[in-house]
PAVEXTI-497799 format. One record per residue: residue in three letters; x, y, z of N, C-alpha, C in turn. Coordinates in steps of 0.001 Angstrom, whole numbers, padded with zeros to 6 digits, always signed. Example, Ala and Ser with C-alpha at 12.3 -4.5 7.8 and 13.67 -1.06 7.14 Angstrom:
BEGIN
ALA+013190-005690+007800+012300-004500+007800+013200-003300+007800
SER+012850-002250+007080+013670-001060+007140+012900+000030+007870
This chain:
BEGIN
MET+115890+119656+104816+116344+118305+105167+116621+117478+103930
LYS+117618+116621+104052+117923+115669+102979+117470+114283+103432
LEU+116654+113649+102603+116118+112339+102924+116644+111287+101961
LEU+116670+110050+102420+117054+108916+101582+115963+107856+101716
VAL+115457+107379+100584+114454+106312+100586+115036+105111+099853
VAL+115128+103989+100554+115655+102760+099961+114509+101996+099303
GLY+114685+101637+098029+113671+100890+097300+113425+101500+095935
GLY+112646+100808+095125+112462+101299+093764+111159+100883+093118
GLY+110064+100805+093899+108781+100382+093345+107682+101401+093562
GLY+106448+100963+093310+105300+101846+093476+105113+102290+094909
ARG+105390+101407+095856+105306+101756+097283+106241+102922+097597
GLU+107482+102807+097108+108458+103867+097376+108055+105176+096710
HIS+107452+105083+095523+107006+106303+094847+105921+106994+095674
ALA+105005+106195+096240+103948+106764+097082+104537+107419+098335
ILE+105523+106766+098944+106171+107322+100137+106873+108633+099794
ILE+107602+108641+098686+108351+109836+098282+107412+110998+097990
LYS+106335+110741+097278+105386+111824+096975+104797+112416+098252
LYS+104538+111567+099233+103970+112062+100491+105019+112828+101294
LEU+106251+112343+101304+107317+113046+102025+107577+114426+101432
LYS+107417+114552+100132+107672+115833+099460+106717+116935+099912
GLU+105611+116553+100520+104631+117552+100960+105158+118387+102127
ASN+106175+117896+102822+106751+118631+103953+107670+119729+103406
PRO+107406+121006+103737+108202+122103+103184+109663+122106+103624
GLU+109993+121379+104697+111384+121322+105157+112246+120387+104302
VAL+111595+119551+103496+112332+118590+102672+112911+119298+101449
GLU+114247+119336+101387+114925+119997+100262+115262+119011+099153
LYS+115601+117785+099554+116060+116809+098563+115751+115402+099051
ILE+115347+114549+098099+115134+113133+098407+115961+112298+097437
PHE+116767+111409+097989+117497+110436+097173+116727+109117+097206
ALA+116584+108478+096046+115958+107156+095971+117009+106154+095531
LEU+117191+105096+096332+118210+104091+096035+117533+102742+095858
PRO+117351+102196+094647+117796+102782+093380+116752+103662+092704
GLY+115495+103642+093193+114434+104375+092502+114084+103711+091177
ASN+113364+104447+090323+113065+103956+088974+112778+105156+088067
GLY+112482+104874+086811+112309+105958+085848+111191+106916+086180
GLY+110132+106412+086825+109029+107286+087221+109338+108064+088483
ILE+110000+107416+089423+110391+108085+090666+111338+109243+090378
ALA+112091+109152+089268+113068+110192+088918+112439+111572+088778
ALA+111119+111632+088570+110442+112926+088488+110276+113569+089862
ASP+110419+112777+090930+110171+113275+092280+111357+113142+093223
ALA+112410+112479+092789+113585+112286+093640+114800+112057+092754
GLU+115983+112197+093356+117208+111887+092610+117503+110407+092770
CYS+117432+109682+091671+117676+108237+091718+119174+107949+091657
VAL+119615+107065+092524+121028+106701+092615+121132+105194+092392
PRO+121948+104742+091453+121988+103319+091107+122704+102452+092136
ILE+122135+102412+093326+122635+101535+094392+121491+100605+094758
GLY+121737+099304+094692+120689+098321+094961+120210+098360+096399
ALA+118936+097990+096598+118328+098052+097924+118988+097110+098928
LYS+119677+096061+098447+120337+095119+099360+121823+095394+099534
ASP+122335+096414+098854+123763+096751+098957+123957+097677+100150
ILE+123891+097105+101331+123863+097913+102554+125145+098722+102760
PRO+126343+098168+102544+127546+098996+102701+127526+100235+101800
ALA+127080+100074+100556+127036+101217+099630+125967+102218+100050
ILE+124814+101730+100556+123757+102625+101034+124273+103470+102199
VAL+124936+102809+103141+125458+103518+104320+126515+104538+103913
ALA+127433+104142+103036+128489+105055+102586+127896+106277+101907
PHE+126873+106053+101085+126231+107173+100387+125533+108108+101388
ALA+124820+107532+102346+124104+108339+103338+125062+109215+104134
VAL+126200+108656+104509+127198+109409+105275+127819+110503+104399
GLU+128178+110140+103178+128808+111100+102260+127888+112286+101971
GLN+126597+112010+101804+125633+113069+101474+125066+113762+102710
GLN+125479+113321+103885+124990+113887+105153+123460+113874+105210
VAL+122922+112700+104939+121473+112510+104946+120933+112696+106368
ASP+119821+113432+106477+119246+113719+107787+118328+112605+108294
TYR+117697+111885+107352+116751+110840+107755+116595+109865+106604
ALA+116542+108568+106938+116418+107526+105913+115157+106710+106156
VAL+114545+106280+105060+113381+105397+105112+113746+104116+104361
VAL+113798+103009+105082+114101+101722+104447+112765+101016+104232
ALA+112346+100930+102961+110988+100480+102668+110842+098985+102397
PRO+111731+098312+101640+111508+096898+101313+111907+095945+102438
ASP+111393+094708+102345+111660+093731+103387+113106+093240+103416
ASP+113686+092959+102250+115034+092377+102219+116070+093205+102984
PRO+116239+094505+102688+117255+095261+103419+116944+095394+104905
LEU+115663+095390+105266+115321+095453+106693+115779+094184+107407
VAL+115476+093026+106808+115883+091756+107400+117403+091627+107431
LEU+118064+092221+106433+119531+092152+106356+120234+093166+107272
GLY+119461+094037+107926+120064+094937+108911+120423+096321+108413
ALA+119711+096824+107411+120019+098164+106887+119841+099246+107952
VAL+118776+099134+108744+118528+100142+109781+119636+100113+110820
ASP+120041+098924+111237+121138+098800+112211+122405+099471+111684
ALA+122735+099196+110411+123969+099719+109826+123924+101245+109699
LEU+122774+101787+109312+122635+103241+109197+122692+103899+110575
ASN+122020+103284+111549+122036+103842+112901+123440+103882+113485
GLU+124238+102864+113177+125619+102827+113675+126431+104020+113195
LYS+126064+104548+112034+126759+105720+111486+126036+107030+111806
GLY+125058+106952+112703+124385+108158+113147+123280+108652+112240
VAL+122799+107785+111337+121708+108186+110443+120393+107656+111011
PRO+119487+108525+111465+118204+108051+111988+117350+107470+110861
CYS+116568+106425+111201+115839+105666+110170+114408+105388+110571
PHE+113571+105274+109547+112242+104702+109709+112325+103240+109293
GLY+111980+102367+110237+112022+100938+109947+112582+100177+111127
PRO+112295+098880+111206+112757+098071+112320+114201+097607+112164
THR+114795+097242+113270+116116+096596+113261+115981+095198+112651
ALA+117117+094576+112373+117096+093211+111830+116415+092251+112800
ALA+116662+092433+114086+116047+091537+115083+114532+091653+115063
ALA+114017+092875+114938+112565+093070+114903+111974+092654+113562
ALA+112743+092826+112493+112260+092473+111154+112075+090974+110983
GLN+112567+090176+111924+112361+088730+111865+110888+088368+111918
ILE+110046+089289+112354+108612+089024+112401+108062+088755+111004
GLU+108759+089262+109974+108451+088889+108598+109502+087951+108021
GLY+110735+088121+108436+111832+087347+107865+111751+085862+108149
SER+111054+085477+109215+110887+084056+109544+109449+083800+109967
LYS+108736+083023+109161+107359+082684+109521+107320+081789+110751
VAL+108353+080976+110934+108422+080142+112133+108525+081031+113366
PHE+109385+082054+113303+109505+082981+114430+108155+083645+114714
ALA+107484+084125+113668+106219+084840+113839+105149+083933+114447
LYS+105047+082713+113945+104030+081789+114464+104336+081397+115914
ASP+105599+081151+116204+105972+080804+117587+105701+081970+118535
LEU+105932+083192+118066+105646+084384+118868+104159+084444+119202
MET+103326+084222+118177+101873+084287+118402+101405+083197+119353
LYS+101965+081993+119211+101591+080903+120111+101985+081236+121550
LYS+103205+081734+121731+103718+082029+123068+102896+083093+123775
TYR+102450+084113+123012+101769+085251+123639+100258+085242+123417
GLY+099710+084139+122916+098264+084011+122810+097609+084923+121789
ILE+098326+085228+120717+097773+086078+119659+097072+085177+118647
PRO+095786+085437+118338+095017+084508+117500+095576+084350+116089
THR+095817+083099+115700+096318+082777+114366+095907+081344+114047
ALA+096183+080903+112827+095847+079545+112428+096714+078534+113175
ALA+096136+077375+113503+096917+076279+114089+097981+075841+113076
TYR+099142+075426+113574+100256+075159+112653+101253+074179+113250
GLU+102115+073675+112385+103323+072950+112777+104445+073438+111862
SER+105676+073449+112372+106814+073852+111538+107786+072685+111413
PHE+108484+072653+110265+109359+071524+109963+110644+071994+109289
ASP+111761+071370+109677+113003+071573+108931+113478+070264+108305
ASP+112601+069256+108358+112897+067953+107761+111735+067584+106841
ALA+112037+067378+105564+110992+067129+104571+110224+065844+104875
ALA+110917+064807+105299+110247+063530+105576+109220+063683+106695
ALA+109577+064439+107724+108648+064676+108839+107439+065471+108366
ALA+107675+066474+107521+106578+067283+106985+105625+066423+106155
LEU+106179+065539+105346+105347+064668+104505+104546+063682+105354
ARG+105148+063171+106415+104407+062268+107317+103230+063002+107971
TYR+103458+064265+108352+102395+065068+108966+101222+065226+108008
LEU+101516+065413+106732+100456+065614+105737+099584+064379+105553
ASP+100120+063206+105913+099353+061968+105722+098032+061974+106482
THR+097991+062704+107597+096772+062700+108422+096152+064092+108575
ALA+096755+065117+107950+096250+066485+108091+094979+066686+107279
GLU+094137+067606+107741+092907+067934+107015+093229+068826+105824
MET+092483+068619+104732+092633+069443+103535+091407+070348+103386
PRO+091526+071521+102745+092767+072117+102236+093684+072543+103377
ILE+094941+072814+103008+095946+073187+104001+096903+074188+103360
VAL+097606+074941+104192+098485+075999+103690+099934+075640+104001
VAL+100782+075706+102964+102209+075439+103122+102973+076732+102852
LYS+103808+077149+103818+104515+078426+103706+106021+078215+103855
ALA+106793+078808+102935+108243+078861+103113+108548+079755+104305
ASP+109529+079377+105106+109842+080130+106320+110329+081552+106024
GLY+111203+081684+105025+111845+082982+104781+111172+083800+103694
LEU+111826+084911+103334+111294+085814+102321+111330+085140+100953
ALA+110234+085300+100191+110147+084656+098878+109379+085539+097895
LEU+109631+086865+097974+109003+087826+097061+107484+087717+097076
GLY+106919+087390+098235+105463+087292+098341+104872+086060+097701
LYS+105725+085129+097243+105218+083960+096522+105419+082659+097296
GLY+105843+082740+098551+106194+081547+099300+105046+080893+100037
VAL+103816+081095+099587+102639+080516+100235+101842+079730+099206
ILE+101573+078468+099501+100781+077629+098601+099580+077090+099363
ILE+098385+077363+098840+097159+076804+099401+096873+075507+098651
ALA+097043+074396+099344+096892+073083+098718+095480+072559+098959
GLN+094783+072249+097874+093419+071730+097992+093406+070231+098277
THR+094451+069551+097827+094508+068090+097997+095811+067692+098689
ARG+095841+066452+099190+097038+065956+099850+098218+065918+098881
GLU+097941+065563+097627+099013+065491+096639+099590+066885+096362
GLU+098732+067895+096274+099215+069274+096080+100069+069711+097266
ALA+099650+069346+098460+100408+069708+099665+101771+069023+099668
ARG+101779+067735+099304+103045+067002+099254+103994+067625+098223
GLN+103438+068005+097071+104270+068603+096029+104819+069954+096480
ALA+104026+070698+097240+104495+071994+097758+105688+071797+098680
VAL+105593+070811+099577+106696+070527+100503+107937+070089+099738
ILE+107761+069180+098776+108897+068685+097988+109548+069820+097203
SER+108721+070672+096589+109251+071788+095796+110067+072742+096658
MET+109570+073020+097855+110250+073987+098726+111477+073370+099394
MET+111294+072200+099996+112321+071660+100882+113356+070795+100159
GLU+112942+070109+099095+113872+069201+098416+114370+069748+097084
GLU+113513+070491+096379+113894+070992+095053+114380+072436+095085
GLY+114274+073090+096249+114834+074433+096406+114124+075522+095637
MET+112790+075416+095521+112025+076415+094772+112305+077843+095251
PHE+112452+078025+096560+112691+079352+097126+114069+079449+097782
GLY+114992+078578+097371+116333+078617+097939+116306+078333+099428
GLN+117163+079049+100166+117269+078840+101610+115968+079173+102329
SER+115166+080071+101754+113906+080471+102393+112955+079312+102580
GLY+113075+078268+101724+112183+077131+101816+112769+075930+102528
SER+113913+076102+103155+114534+074967+103855+113749+074592+105112
ARG+113001+075549+105648+112032+075268+106710+110664+075670+106187
VAL+109626+074965+106644+108273+075325+106230+107346+075368+107440
VAL+106301+076143+107279+105184+076147+108222+103993+075537+107486
ILE+103341+074581+108114+102114+073996+107559+100983+074358+108520
GLU+099991+075074+108012+098957+075574+108912+097555+075333+108373
GLU+096593+075399+109295+095205+075158+108919+094719+076229+107942
PHE+093802+075848+107107+093210+076751+106123+092071+077506+106786
LEU+092186+078826+106817+091149+079668+107417+090243+080246+106331
THR+089026+080577+106707+088105+081214+105763+087577+082512+106350
GLY+087194+083419+105443+086648+084710+105841+087265+085828+105038
PRO+086725+087034+105142+087283+088181+104422+088691+088511+104932
GLU+089563+088885+104006+090912+089310+104370+090961+090829+104497
VAL+091766+091289+105437+091939+092723+105679+093421+093014+105883
SER+093898+094086+105281+095262+094558+105522+095194+095793+106407
VAL+095944+095783+107492+096024+096959+108360+097495+097298+108572
LEU+097930+098411+107991+099261+098944+108258+099189+099746+109553
SER+100285+099808+110276+100274+100586+111514+101615+101274+111724
PHE+101562+102449+112309+102767+103123+112792+103000+102679+114231
THR+104252+102424+114585+104547+102085+115976+105959+102527+116343
ASP+106117+102958+117590+107438+103335+118095+107959+102329+119107
GLY+107320+101152+119136+107724+100118+120077+106902+100105+121347
GLU+106150+101166+121596+105265+101268+122757+103827+101514+122321
THR+103664+102567+121511+102348+102959+121006+102165+102388+119612
VAL+100940+101999+119290+100646+101544+117926+099440+102328+117414
VAL+099576+102884+116213+098499+103665+115593+098150+103028+114250
PRO+097035+102299+114188+096647+101684+112915+096298+102743+111875
MET+096631+102458+110629+096242+103312+109511+094891+102845+108988
VAL+094407+103472+107944+093147+103072+107333+093289+101636+106819
SER+092272+100818+107046+092300+099435+106563+092193+099413+105037
SER+092618+098304+104438+092552+098199+102977+092271+096764+102563
MET+091928+096596+101292+091647+095284+100705+092494+095130+099461
ASP+093337+094095+099441+094203+093815+098304+093516+092828+097362
HIS+093993+092787+096121+093492+091844+095116+094709+091143+094525
LYS+095000+089938+095010+096258+089264+094677+096235+088525+093338
ARG+095085+087990+092963+095044+087166+091756+095205+088018+090501
ALA+095780+087402+089465+096127+088154+088258+094909+088547+087430
ARG+093837+087793+087536+092701+087990+086634+091411+088303+087389
ASP+090414+088766+086639+089120+089111+087217+088505+087924+087960
ASN+087620+088265+088904+086910+087259+089698+087878+086373+090491
ASP+089015+086962+090865+090028+086261+091665+090468+084954+091014
GLN+090678+085025+089705+091195+083889+088943+092676+084138+088628
GLY+093349+083078+088169+094747+083230+087767+095701+083084+088934
LEU+096972+083309+088633+098028+083126+089618+098079+084269+090622
ASN+098680+084000+091777+098918+085055+092756+099973+086020+092227
THR+099790+087283+092490+100748+088318+092097+101161+089100+093340
GLY+101960+090136+093136+102289+091042+094230+101144+091954+094601
GLY+100059+091914+093832+098894+092765+094096+098482+093526+092852
MET+097235+093358+092425+096736+093994+091200+095884+095220+091470
GLY+095717+095549+092743+094936+096738+093074+094457+096679+094506
THR+094044+097819+095025+093601+097912+096419+092494+098953+096548
VAL+091699+098792+097595+090744+099824+097976+090880+100066+099471
ALA+090502+101268+099887+090508+101622+101308+089391+102633+101563
PRO+088715+102548+102701+088866+101515+103722+088205+100207+103314
ASN+088530+099140+104060+087953+097822+103818+086600+097744+104533
PRO+085497+097528+103799+084174+097573+104430+083926+096473+105456
TYR+084678+095391+105390+084499+094315+106368+085082+094681+107742
TYR+085950+095689+107749+086675+096045+108975+085900+097137+109713
THR+084950+096714+110541+084077+097638+111254+084783+098221+112479
GLU+084161+099222+113095+084732+099825+114305+084849+098784+115426
ALA+083862+097912+115512+083884+096887+116564+085037+095913+116339
ILE+085251+095501+115079+086361+094590+114783+087693+095284+115013
ALA+087764+096575+114648+089003+097329+114868+089356+097376+116354
ALA+088357+097596+117194+088596+097643+118641+089053+096279+119158
GLN+088445+095211+118635+088835+093856+119029+090276+093559+118605
CYS+090636+093965+117394+091996+093736+116895+093028+094498+117708
MET+092685+095712+118123+093615+096489+118940+093924+095763+120244
GLU+092897+095220+120899+093080+094577+122197+093674+093177+122099
GLU+093310+092430+121045+093694+091021+120976+094911+090760+120086
ILE+095212+091711+119165+096271+091462+118189+097331+092553+118181
PHE+096925+093807+117950+097913+094871+117720+098771+095142+118957
LEU+098123+095511+120070+098889+095801+121284+099632+094569+121811
PRO+099006+093376+121819+099760+092196+122259+100997+091915+121410
THR+100925+092186+120110+102093+091954+119255+103226+092918+119602
ILE+102893+094190+119777+103922+095192+120126+104547+094853+121479
ARG+103705+094445+122430+104216+094093+123763+105069+092823+123703
ALA+104653+091874+122860+105408+090625+122728+106800+090888+122161
MET+106866+091740+121140+108164+092053+120540+109071+092756+121540
LYS+108501+093634+122334+109302+094309+123364+109794+093302+124403
ALA+108897+092395+124809+109256+091391+125808+110356+090461+125305
GLU+110393+090242+123998+111409+089376+123403+112732+090112+123172
GLY+112805+091385+123564+114023+092167+123358+114196+092614+121921
ARG+113077+092679+121195+113102+093086+119787+112062+094189+119557
PRO+112132+095310+120263+111098+096340+120090+110964+096739+118629
PHE+109709+096803+118162+109453+097077+116741+109121+098555+116558
ARG+109898+099208+115704+109640+100612+115358+109549+100726+113839
GLY+108576+101478+113385+108404+101653+111938+106985+101374+111540
CYS+106813+100617+110450+105481+100228+109979+105335+098722+110148
LEU+104383+098308+110955+104080+096883+111103+102754+096616+110404
TYR+102806+095667+109482+101643+095328+108657+100990+094082+109236
PHE+099687+094174+109482+098926+093032+109962+098053+092520+108823
GLY+098335+091305+108352+097462+090645+107389+096477+089800+108173
LEU+095212+090165+108126+094207+089540+108984+093180+088763+108174
MET+092595+087743+108788+091416+087092+108233+090319+087153+109280
LEU+089147+087611+108858+088009+087731+109773+087235+086423+109717
THR+087637+085475+110551+087068+084129+110520+085762+084095+111326
PRO+084984+083022+111170+083774+082893+112005+084079+082895+113501
LYS+085331+082592+113864+085732+082584+115277+086455+083870+115688
GLY+086382+084875+114824+087009+086150+115148+088234+086427+114288
PRO+088795+087646+114373+089964+087992+113562+091202+087200+113961
LYS+091945+086742+112955+093190+086024+113199+094271+086565+112273
VAL+095523+086453+112714+096658+086929+111928+097035+085870+110900
ILE+097047+086259+109620+097567+085384+108564+099070+085579+108456
GLU+099483+086855+108488+100915+087151+108353+101209+088533+108905
TYR+102466+088734+109257+102996+090057+109565+103951+090451+108442
ASN+103995+091738+108129+105072+092291+107309+105760+093368+108127
CYS+107069+093497+107940+107842+094443+108751+107955+095805+108071
ARG+107016+096098+107148+107141+097335+106352+105798+097634+105684
PHE+105734+098765+105007+104553+099131+104232+104276+098052+103182
GLY+103009+097721+102998+102627+096775+101950+102588+097459+100592
ASP+102682+096646+099561+102620+097159+098187+101639+096273+097428
PRO+100479+096772+096986+100135+098177+096768+099214+098809+097814
GLU+099145+098286+099035+098304+098930+100051+098738+100374+100323
THR+100050+100602+100317+100574+101951+100578+099977+102974+099622
GLN+099736+102550+098379+099270+103470+097340+097833+103948+097559
VAL+097057+103257+098437+095732+103785+098793+095702+104377+100196
VAL+096585+103887+101068+096554+104350+102458+097200+105729+102613
LEU+098388+105924+102037+099074+107210+102225+098344+108395+101599
PRO+097692+108242+100434+096933+109391+099922+095796+109828+100849
LEU+095377+108963+101776+094330+109324+102728+094895+109931+104019
LEU+096223+109928+104166+096853+110493+105365+096851+112016+105286
GLU+096247+112647+106267+096193+114116+106299+097318+114711+107133
SER+097871+113954+108057+099010+114426+108852+100275+114375+107998
ASP+101315+115075+108469+102589+115081+107741+103316+113759+107949
LEU+103630+113060+106859+104233+111736+106949+105600+111770+107616
LEU+106434+112732+107256+107773+112782+107834+107709+112966+109347
THR+106815+113829+109814+106658+114050+111258+106260+112756+111958
VAL+105319+112035+111364+104869+110770+111965+105997+109741+111954
MET+106708+109630+110840+107818+108679+110764+108874+108981+111820
ARG+109234+110241+111936+110267+110602+112918+109801+110316+114347
SER+108503+110427+114595+107994+110138+115939+108141+108658+116286
THR+108095+107779+115265+108310+106351+115549+109768+106100+115901
THR+110654+106857+115293+112085+106719+115566+112440+107278+116942
GLU+111794+108384+117292+112144+109113+118522+111331+108684+119734
GLY+110344+107794+119528+109540+107322+120650+108493+108305+121115
THR+108015+109158+120204+107044+110192+120589+105712+110039+119854
LEU+105411+108828+119409+104189+108627+118620+102935+108967+119422
ALA+102949+108694+120717+101770+108966+121552+101419+110453+121578
GLN+102420+111299+121367+102184+112751+121391+102020+113347+119981
THR+101962+112499+118961+101934+112969+117574+100573+112701+116947
GLU+100003+113727+116318+098706+113557+115656+098876+112735+114375
VAL+098057+111702+114245+098022+110897+113024+096568+110870+112557
LYS+096295+111668+111527+094904+111847+111087+094734+111382+109650
PHE+093645+110629+109422+093321+110163+108082+091994+110750+107619
SER+091888+110949+106313+090648+111406+105706+089577+110329+105833
ASP+088307+110746+105853+087221+109763+105863+086728+109461+104452
LYS+087517+109852+103451+087167+109553+102069+087563+108115+101716
SER+087351+107730+100466+087706+106386+099993+088759+106490+098900
ALA+089545+105428+098749+090600+105404+097729+090582+104072+096999
CYS+090962+104123+095723+091092+102912+094913+092350+103027+094068
CYS+093147+101972+094054+094344+101907+093219+094209+100728+092259
VAL+094382+100998+090968+094368+099956+089945+095775+099844+089366
ILE+096288+098625+089316+097626+098376+088782+097550+098043+087295
LEU+098342+098747+086502+098549+098370+085102+099815+097525+085050
ALA+099682+096323+084495+100794+095376+084453+101116+095003+083007
SER+102229+094305+082843+102621+093792+081531+101918+092455+081301
GLU+101265+092310+080157+100567+091060+079836+101525+089871+079987
GLY+101064+088846+080701+101912+087692+080990+102353+087635+082438
TYR+102400+088789+083122+102745+088831+084543+101724+088023+085326
PRO+102104+087221+086304+103398+087151+086990+104368+086120+086410
GLN+104089+085629+085214+105029+084704+084593+105855+085458+083558
LYS+105983+084958+082350+106821+085616+081347+106083+086794+080719
TYR+106794+087879+080544+106206+089065+079910+107319+089829+079198
GLN+106925+090662+078255+107881+091504+077551+107864+092900+078157
SER+109015+093561+078127+109091+094939+078608+109944+095750+077641
GLY+110208+096999+077999+110964+097878+077106+110089+098719+076209
PHE+108764+098754+076499+107837+099543+075684+107722+100958+076244
GLU+107600+101929+075367+107464+103321+075812+106123+103510+076517
MET+106167+104235+077642+104950+104524+078405+104702+106025+078410
THR+103476+106406+078121+103098+107817+078202+102030+107980+079277
ILE+102161+109050+080047+101234+109345+081143+100696+110754+080923
ALA+099384+110897+080800+098779+112215+080611+099061+113089+081825
PRO+099304+114395+081613+099594+115293+082746+098551+115216+083856
GLU+097287+115035+083485+096218+114972+084478+096367+113772+085412
ALA+096998+112697+084894+097142+111473+085691+098392+111473+086563
LEU+099363+112316+086248+100654+112264+086947+100558+112366+088474
PRO+099722+113265+089027+099664+113344+090493+099115+112081+091143
HIS+098439+111261+090365+097796+110057+090893+098567+108787+090539
ALA+099722+108932+089902+100459+107797+089355+101633+107419+090244
PHE+101735+106134+090556+102847+105594+091334+103539+104542+090470
VAL+104717+104885+089982+105407+104032+089011+106165+102931+089735
ALA+105968+101690+089273+106601+100535+089901+107702+099935+089044
GLY+107461+099806+087738+108422+099139+086867+108650+099900+085581
ALA+109541+100879+085622+109863+101665+084429+111261+102238+084561
LYS+111908+102453+083423+113239+103053+083410+113273+104177+082388
LEU+114208+105092+082567+114396+106185+081623+115486+105815+080624
ALA+115213+106051+079341+116206+105823+078287+116014+106890+077216
ASP+117039+107712+077039+116974+108813+076059+115759+109696+076289
GLY+115470+109957+077554+114366+110849+077888+112999+110215+077804
LYS+112940+108938+077442+111656+108239+077349+111496+107277+078526
LEU+110242+107114+078942+109922+106197+080027+109563+104845+079407
LEU+110344+103811+079741+110130+102486+079175+109733+101496+080265
THR+108807+100601+079965+108409+099592+080949+109578+098660+081249
SER+109683+098251+082514+110811+097387+082901+110426+096393+083985
GLY+109122+096111+084107+108710+095179+085144+107363+094568+084845
GLY+106929+093671+085737+105624+093040+085598+104518+093988+085997
ARG+104582+094472+087244+103669+095548+087648+104337+096858+087248
VAL+103674+097625+086416+104310+098797+085814+103944+100093+086536
ILE+102651+100282+086822+102225+101562+087397+100890+101383+088107
GLY+100709+102102+089197+099437+102126+089910+098802+103493+089787
LEU+097496+103519+089558+096744+104775+089463+095759+104817+090618
THR+095871+105851+091456+095065+105947+092672+094154+107168+092628
ALA+092892+106930+092954+091908+108014+093050+091376+108083+094472
VAL+091208+109298+094972+090600+109542+096280+089313+110341+096049
GLU+088200+109806+096494+086904+110447+096290+086051+110303+097550
ASP+084905+110962+097564+084027+110931+098739+083480+109532+099010
THR+083202+108778+097948+082640+107438+098118+083490+106427+097354
LEU+083356+105156+097734+084121+104118+097056+083725+103955+095588
PRO+082428+103963+095235+082090+103862+093806+082730+104972+092978
GLN+082766+106182+093525+083388+107302+092808+084894+107072+092658
ALA+085527+106554+093715+086971+106310+093657+087300+105235+092627
ILE+086489+104185+092586+086709+103114+091607+086563+103645+090193
ASP+085488+104379+089949+085264+104925+088600+086414+105834+088183
ARG+086840+106679+089088+087900+107634+088773+089227+106915+088525
ALA+089523+105893+089321+090780+105152+089139+090823+104514+087756
TYR+089703+103951+087318+089689+103342+085988+089758+104397+084883
THR+089199+105564+085140+089359+106666+084181+090834+107035+084051
LEU+091534+107061+085176+092963+107397+085170+093783+106364+084401
THR+093392+105084+084487+094158+104063+083746+094088+104307+082246
GLY+093000+104921+081809+092866+105240+080385+093770+106377+079941
MET+094440+107025+080892+095350+108132+080569+096808+107668+080538
VAL+097020+106372+080698+098367+105791+080647+098402+104769+079522
HIS+099430+104860+078679+099490+103970+077521+100866+103320+077392
PHE+100864+102006+077201+102068+101276+076779+101606+099949+076177
GLU+102423+099422+075291+102070+098170+074619+102015+097027+075623
ASN+101102+096119+075436+100846+094911+076227+100362+095202+077647
ALA+099768+096378+077889+099241+096718+079213+097961+095930+079496
TYR+097812+095488+080732+096536+094896+081129+096284+095212+082597
CYS+095019+095169+082993+094660+095347+084394+093409+094537+084677
ARG+093199+094253+085926+091924+093669+086330+090844+094733+086215
ARG+089658+094306+085806+088559+095258+085633+087585+095223+086805
ASP+087916+094466+087854+086966+094311+088964+087553+094726+090311
ILE+088572+095586+090295+089117+096059+091575+088016+096825+092318
GLY+087788+096420+093554+086742+097057+094364+085392+096372+094306
ALA+085212+095401+093411+083908+094738+093283+083529+093989+094560
ARG+084508+093306+095174+084224+092587+096419+083823+093552+097528
ALA+084483+094687+097570+084162+095686+098587+082754+096244+098367
MET+082397+096481+097116+081057+096994+096827+079996+095970+097221
LYS+080296+094694+096992+079360+093639+097382+079165+093626+098903
ALA+080248+093856+099628+080167+093891+101095+079287+095035+101560
PHE+079414+096184+100908+078566+097336+101264+077084+096996+101051
LYS+076794+096313+099949+075400+095979+099626+074827+094971+100619
GLU+075712+094096+101124+075253+093074+102062+075038+093631+103468
ALA+075726+094734+103741+075678+095304+105097+074308+095910+105414
């Protein structure tokens, strides 16, 4: 089989490595891929949002199956366009991808179908939003309606911070069109949990839970990033909570999307907060999370391609989806200065022992050398019997990767270990 994977980050590298395990896979094209992915797939310089070029390439190469991994092309209708040309895909249609593409749509969906989430109001007029803030309780959360590279959420501690967030988004265009509407919602407290799930629009199969670390620095200090590391499973996500989430959140969401004429097929990501009043949805993503994918997929024991195709064909209920009971930890090596200004173009070396555990996010090939080309450069994932072993091993692996100005958080997994001790 010939496969096509749209995207070019660490998430896509993890997906490609897992797909390669299927002996029927002869070739994988990555559009655009990156310098590290080039070791596992043929990289083609077509951007992830260039849907006409992606479709033309898929047809020309007679691709048997496509995986559209990032949010932008999903929201823009990449799956619809590929399906029109007879290319089966993993991922939701544009209509279903609105569950991430519009926070207003997602919040209204949850309100309509009684899915637990934070109380909220939405606004397309800045003056109205500012008037609402005059009497709202602080802290409060201000969210850009559309996609904003994971940066469209501001937790405002004071009324002035909240007002500035609204002005920046709605009047100053911080996030372009994505910030022309905003959602203002109550601030929730409790442990956060990421749960990715496979779904064919009828059946939903949650994957192993995980815990992300968004802040740039140790002890959850510094700016929000795309994610500095992950562990799985998440110790706060007990069997009892998982059962509650299935009944109150996961199945109701799948049924709601079907009822709205937008059946969701692919990977639906549930960002949850375990509040004192029970689990609530913070956000949905219409695709695999990054870097959650880098700890979840290495724990998948079933064949990924078989599971993906079952979501496309509507046969997930008859397909085995099995995960290891081991633990995983992924540590991200980033360029110093990320998520703000940073330098790149430095040569990166990866020890052979680390290569099977390495998911490259930001690197390019030049004259046979691997050069850094992004803020998050590479993720190193270890799978071990226990979480402490996985954490130790992941940090050992980071010592096998070298490039100038590299930095990482040194406390990935510390919160999870604390939870184990408290249990």
